[in-house]
N, C-alpha and C positions, 0 to 999 in steps of 0.2 A: 520393811524395817520392822526389826524385833522391838519387845517391851524394853529391853535391856538400853536398847540405842535410843528408845525414846524418852528414858527416865532423864538422862543428863539434860536434853534438850528443854524438857518440859521445866526442870528447875531453873535452867538459864532463863526462860520465858518470865517465870515467876519474879527472879530478881529484876529484871527490865522492867516489869510492871510495876513492881512497888516502888523502884526509883522513879519512874515516870510521874505516879501518883503523888508521892511525896514532894516532888520538884514543883508539879503544876498548883499543888495544893498550898503550899507553903510560900511560894512566891506572892501571890495575891493577898495572902493572909499575914503579911509581914506588918500593916499599920495596926491590926489587932484593934479597930476601934469600935465594932459593933458586937463581936462575939468573944467569949472567953476562949482561953486555950483549952479547957476541957470541951467545950462543946465542939470546936474544931477537931479537937483528936477523936471524938465520937464520931463525925461524919467521916473523916479519914479511914476509922476502923471498919465502918459499915460499907463504903465504897470497896476498901481491900479485900474485905470477905466476899462481897458479890463478885469482884473480879475474880479471885481464887477458885470459887465454886465453877464459875463458867469455863476457866480453865481447865478444872478437873474433869469437867464433862467432856469436854473436847480430847483430852489425854484418853479417856476412856472409849471414846469413839474411834480414836486412831488405833489403839490398841485392839478393839474388836474387829476393825478392817483388817489389820495385819495379820492377825490370827486367822481369818477367813482366807485371805490370799495364801497363807501357808497350807493351809488344810488342801485347797485346789492344787496348788503345786505338787503337794506329795500325792494327790490322785491323780495326776496328769502325766501321761507318757510323753515326757520331754523331748525323745528321740521322735515321736510321731508326730508332734507339735512342729518340731523343728522340720521336718520332711515335707509337710503341708505347707509350711511357709515358704520352703525353698520351691516347689511346686507352684505356688502363688505368684511368686516372684518372677518365675520363668515366663508363666502366661502372660503377666502384664508385660514383661518387656517384648515378648513376641506379638503382642495387640499392638504396641506402641510402634514395633518395627514395620507392622502391616499397614500402618496410617501413611500416607502421602503426606508429604513435608506440609507444616503449617503455613497457611497463606499469612504473610505479613501485609498489613496494611500501608500502603503508601502514606496516608494521612488518616488521622483519626481525632476525634474531638471527646475528653472526658465527659462522662455524664455523673460522676458522683458514685461514691460507695465503692471503687475500685473498676467499676464499669466504663466501656469507652464505646464510641459508636464510630464504625468503619465508614470512613468517606470515599475512598475510591482504591481500587484496586487495577492494576494495568499488567496486560500480559500480550505475546504475540506467539501463536502457534502457528507452524509453518508445516505445509504437506507438501512432499517433494517427490515424483514418482517417474521412474524411468522403465522402458521395456517396448514390446511390439505385439503385433498380431499377423497370422499369415493371411488375413482379409483385410484389405482397405476400403473399410466400409465407415463412414463418418457417424452412421446411426448405430453402431455395433455397440459403443459405450456414449449410452444416451444421458448419462448424469451429468449435470454441470461442474461437478468436482472429480469426476472420473478421468484417468489417465487415458488420453487420446492420441491417436496415430501413432507412430514410430519414433522413437527416441526420448526426449525429457519432457516433463510437465510439471510445472508448478501449479498443482491443483488448487492450493489456497495459501494465503497467508493472513491468519484471522488475529485483528486486533480488538481485544476485549477491555471494556472498561466496565466496572461493575463497583458498587457501594451503596451507602445509606444516603438517602436525600434529607431525612428526619427520621424521628421516631415513629413515624407512621407509614413510610415509604422507602422500598429500595427501588434501585434501578439498575438496567444493566444497556450496554450497547455493544454490538457485535459487528464490525466492518471488515469486510474480506476484499483481499486483493488479489488477482491472479492473472496469469498471462495467456493470451491464447495461443496454443502451439502451433496454430496454421497461419495466423498473421503476425503474430510477436507484440500485439498490442497488448498493453495492461488496461485491465478492467477493473472495476471498483463497484462494490454492492453494498447496500445496507441490509446485512443479514437480519439483524433483530435490534430493536429499540424500545424498550418498554420499561414500566413502573409496575410494582406490585404492594399492594397493601401488607401490612405487617402485623397490625392489631384489631381485625374486625372480630365480633364474637361468633358464638355458635359456629364455628369451624369453617367459617366463610373466608374466602380471598379473591380480590378483584385484581385483574392484570389490563393495563390499557398501554398501548403503542403499536409498534409494527412486529409481529412475532409469528413464529411458525405455527400452524395450527396443530393442534392436540388431537391427532387423529393415528392410531396404531402406535407401534414402537419406535420406528425409524424415521418418520417425518418431523416428530418435534427434536430429532436429536441432530447436534452439529457434527460434520463428518469426520473431524478428527476423534470423535467419540464411537466410532464406527469399528468395529472388528476387522470387517474386510475393507480394501481399499476402494472398492467402486459400491454404488447403492443399488440396490435390487431392481430388476427389470421393471416389475409391476409399479414401483414407486415412481419411477421415471416416466412410465406411461399415463399414469393417472395423477401425479403431483408435479410433474414438470423436473427439469433437470436439477432445479435449486430448491426443491421443496415447496409445498403449499403454504403461504404466509403472504400476509397484508396486515394494513392497518385496521384496527377494531378492539373489541373489548371481549374479556372473558372472565366468568365468573366460576369460582370451583368451590365445593362444599364436601368437608370432610365429615363423613355421615357416622352416628354413633352407633354403628354394627359393633359387632363384637370382634369382627376382623378389620385390616385395612379396607378401607372402600371410599372412594371418592369419586366425585361427579364434578364434570367439566363441560361448561356450554359457553360458546362464544359466537359472535357476529362479526363478521369481517368484510369488508369491500371484497367484490367480487371481479372485479378488474385486474389487469397486469399479466406480465409474462409468468409469473408465479400462480396463476389460477387457470391452467389451461383445460379444466374440466369445465368450467364457468364462462366468464366473460375474459377470455385471455385477449392479448393485444392483437394478434392479425393472422389466428390459426383456429380452425374450428376442428373438432375431433373428426377424423374419416375424411379429411380434405372438403367438407360441406361446405357450401357458399355461406357468408353470414352477414348480419347487420353490423353496420359502422356505429349505430347509435347504442353509446353505452353510458348514458346518464343514468343518474339515480331517480327512477319517478315514484317509487313505492318501496316498502319493505320486501318485497321480493327481488328487489335487485341486489341484495346482501347475500353473503354466502353464510349458513349457519351449520354449525359443527358440534356433535355432542359426543362425549368421549366417557365411560365407565371403567375404571381401573379397581381390582381387587387381588389382595395379596393372604397367602395363608402361610403361618411357619408350621408346617409339617411335623416337623422336630428340630433340634439341635443343630441339625446338618442341612437340612432340606427344606426348600421354600417353593411355593407354587404362585404363579400369578395368572390372571386371567382378565381379559378386558374386551369391550366390545366399542365401535366408533360407526358414527355416521354423519354425513354431511348433504345438505340440500342448498341449492340456488339456480338461479338463471344461467343459460348458456347463450354463446353467440349467435345460435340460429333463431332464437326467439323461443326456444323451448326450454326445458329445465332438466337438470342432473341430481342424480342421487347416488351417492357414495355409501357403502358399507363395509365393514371390516370386522375382524376378531383376530385377537392375538392370545397367545400363550406363552409361558416362559417358566422353565424349572432350573433351580439354581442348587448345586451340591456344594458344600464346602465343609469338611471335617473340621471338628473343634480343635485337633491337633494337626496344625500345619505349619509350614516353614515359610514365614512371611506371605500367607494367603495361598502358598500352592500347597497340595494339588487343589483343583477346582473343576468340577464341569457345568457348563450351561447350555441348555437346550432351549432354543426360540424359534418360534413358528408364526407366520401371520398369513392371513386371507385378506384380500383387498378385492372388491367388486366395483363397477360402474354400470349405470343404466343412463344413457345418453339420448335422452328425446329429442331427435332433430325434426324442426318443422319444415314445411316445406318451402322452398325458395327457388329462385332462377339463377343458373350459373351463365356467367357471360360467355362461354364457350372457348373455341381454341385461341381467338384474338384478344380474349382479356377484357373485352370492352361490352357494355351492353347497348341492345338496339341494332345490332349490326349485321341480323338475320340468322347468327349460329347460337342464340341463347339456347340454354337447356333447362327445361322445366323439370325440378326435383320433388319428388314427393316426399311425404313426411316419414320418417322410420325411426326404429329404436335400436341404436348400436349397444351391443352390450360387451363390455370387457372384464375379464377378471385373470387373476395370477395369485400364486403363493410362493414363498420361499420357507424353507426350513434347515436351521442351522445349528451345528453342535460345534463347541468350543471346548478343548479339553487343556487345562494347566498342568501338563504332565511332569514339569520340573521346574524349581524357581527360575523365574524369569523367561520361561519357555512356554509357548501356547501352540496348539496345533487346533487346525478347525477344517470343518467339510459344510459346504453349503449346496443345497439343490433348489432349483428355481423352474417353475412352468407359468407360462403365460398364454392366453389364447383370447379368442373374441368370436362375435358373430356379427350379421349385418353387414352389408357391402360399404365400402370406401369409395370415395369419388376421386378420378386422378384429375391432372391439370385442365383436361379438355372437357372436363363434365361427364366423363363416361364412367358407369359404375364398374368397379374391380373389386375382385375377392378381397377379404381382408388379410389374407395371407400374402397378398402383393403389397400391403402397406407396413414398411417397418415398423411402424408405431402400433400396430395393432394383430401382427401375425401370430403363427403359433410358434412356442420357442422354447427350448430346454437349455439350461445352463447348469455346470456343474463346476463347482471353484474349491478347491483344497487350498489351504492356507498355513503358514508358518510364520509366528511372531517372537522375536527376541526384544523384550523389554527391560534393559539394563538397569534402567531407574525410572521414575517418575516423568523425568523431563524429556527421554526420548524413546523412541521405538522404531524397530526396523520389520518390515513385512515382506514376504515372498508369497506371492498368488498367482496361480495358474487357472485360466477360464476355458473350458469347452463349450462352445456354442453351438447347438443344433436347431437353425431358424429357417422358417419356410421361406422367406424373401429371399435368403442367400443360395448361390449356386452348388456351394459346398460348405462343410462345417469349418468353425473358426478355431484356431488354438492360440491363446492370448497368455503372456509372459509379463508379469508386473513385478517391480521391486520397488519399495517405497521406503522412505525415510520421513520421520517427523520428529521435530524437536520443539521444544517449549521453552521459554524464559520469561519470568515476571511471575505475579500471583494471579493465577486463573480461577475464575469464578466456577462452582460446581453447576454442572448440567445434568438433564435427565439422562440415566445409562440404562 
């Protein structure tokens, strides 16, 4: 606004001000009992002079600011500003397009000040697979949500509920339904149900309930968040088909280090089919005889897990993550088990992209297990103790380890290609059903094995995904190599809570 434009407006404001003062002053002075007309006129004149002086100061400030703006405009290349603004608008539009659709809360409660607390989100995520293999072996796909057999598999249908309990706690529950492809029976499992704190000081957070153990990169992640259709072989062997999880508590601490660094520590029950390396339900590692007594007698009958996660932003396009994990607890033979692991992940995403494409992610993980089996007696071929064919087995240490390394490349918008290589092995003899020692290579859950798995993904929206995967398996317990082909469909509806990816 120029000084010529400001002058008429200033004059108008003066007229309005004078009229208002005269009106407000004359009305109460109508009786004129205490003061003379001259005194009242003098007071009015003083008030008017003060008001006009203040308005003049305001007009001078406006004129000064207006002249500064004009000088800045004259010194600025308007075309450059316009181009920068257009570029910024394009970047913001692209950023918004890359974000998944905002989750809408089914119910919320206002907290005041325009804020609200989400009460509950509900979603259903379905994984449906089809395909087959050249080898009819039930142990080939050991993951609980892997496609199995020839034909169709409803790997899982996950019902998720998540929201705020109150201003201090959030909670989640994930219930999985699946159909056994062999029997056709519907199975239901509680995958997770836990609460986490939201307002503890010093970077601390507590989690309590039934949850996946924070070990490595794959175990704490739900199957629908995996890139590949099946879980790595070493995860199936060490953590079981459904991942290592149980009831317990977990504490995490976001350290004050200059990079992202967080420590996790948890204590969980060691029993159940989801704890095969510890006090699993009915099977010890390597076929060893086990003790049916699983009551908690002391702190040694729990499983303890530690995880350390770190991440560095190497530049605007490249990030590096490194982690280490460990777990300790008693096992079914009366001995103890130690798990250890290390993981690494590198992500590249250019600053200029098309809705998140292209991108490259390389991820690798190493997991090992030391299973100390105590000396025990095997019931022999008839499966009954004290019948004359019992077998005494000495103590032994069974070692198993494995790794996978995978690379995924988002080469075109909505299209991703991937390649994964896996290797697992073991040492120490297993025991067969008759109580005789056999090589670990005769045990399908401990033999030497290689697997190569190329992958192609088409993800047209945030709510659907189509995958094609081929597996080449070279396993010591098989008579010949296995070739498997799987086609997977995933669809999601509802508001799904964010998981670890």
